[in-house]
C-alpha positions in Angstrom: 0.0 0.0 0.0 2.8 2.4 0.8 4.7 1.8 -2.5 1.6 2.7 -4.6 0.7 5.9 -2.7 4.2 7.2 -2.2 4.6 8.6 -5.8 1.3 10.4 -5.6 2.2 12.1 -2.4 5.6 13.0 -3.8 4.1 14.6 -6.9 1.5 16.5 -4.8 4.2 17.8 -2.5 6.8 18.5 -5.2 4.5 20.3 -7.6 2.1 21.8 -5.1 -0.7 19.8 -6.7 -3.0 19.3 -3.8 -5.9 20.2 -6.0 -6.8 20.4 -9.7 -7.9 23.4 -11.6 -10.0 21.6 -14.2 -13.4 19.8 -14.1 -14.1 16.6 -16.0 -12.3 13.3 -16.1 -10.4 13.9 -19.3 -9.2 17.3 -18.3 -8.2 16.3 -14.8 -6.3 13.2 -16.1 -4.5 15.5 -18.5 -3.5 17.9 -15.7 -2.3 15.1 -13.5 -0.4 13.6 -16.4 1.4 16.9 -16.9 2.2 17.0 -13.2 3.8 13.5 -13.4 5.6 14.4 -16.6 7.2 17.4 -14.9 8.1 15.4 -11.8 9.7 12.7 -13.9 11.7 15.1 -15.9 13.0 16.8 -12.8 13.9 13.4 -11.3 15.8 12.5 -14.5 17.7 15.8 -14.4 18.7 15.2 -10.8 19.8 11.6 -11.5 21.7 12.2 -14.8 22.6 15.9 -14.6 21.6 18.6 -16.9 24.4 18.2 -19.4 23.8 14.4 -19.8 20.0 15.0 -20.1 20.5 17.6 -22.8 22.9 15.4 -24.7 20.4 12.5 -24.6 17.6 14.8 -25.9 19.7 16.2 -28.6 20.5 12.7 -30.1 16.9 12.1 -31.2 
């Protein structure tokens, strides 16, 4: 139970996403998806470093 809820708590705390600004299932899922995308990009930058991340993005 803790392993499932931990990422949601981290994203809410990290992105100050304790609430959503949209209404409707599709819009809310898009907003939450963007929150997770931003969280994952910041995690990748912290793990790899900004230079390595930019180098990986430039290869494609």
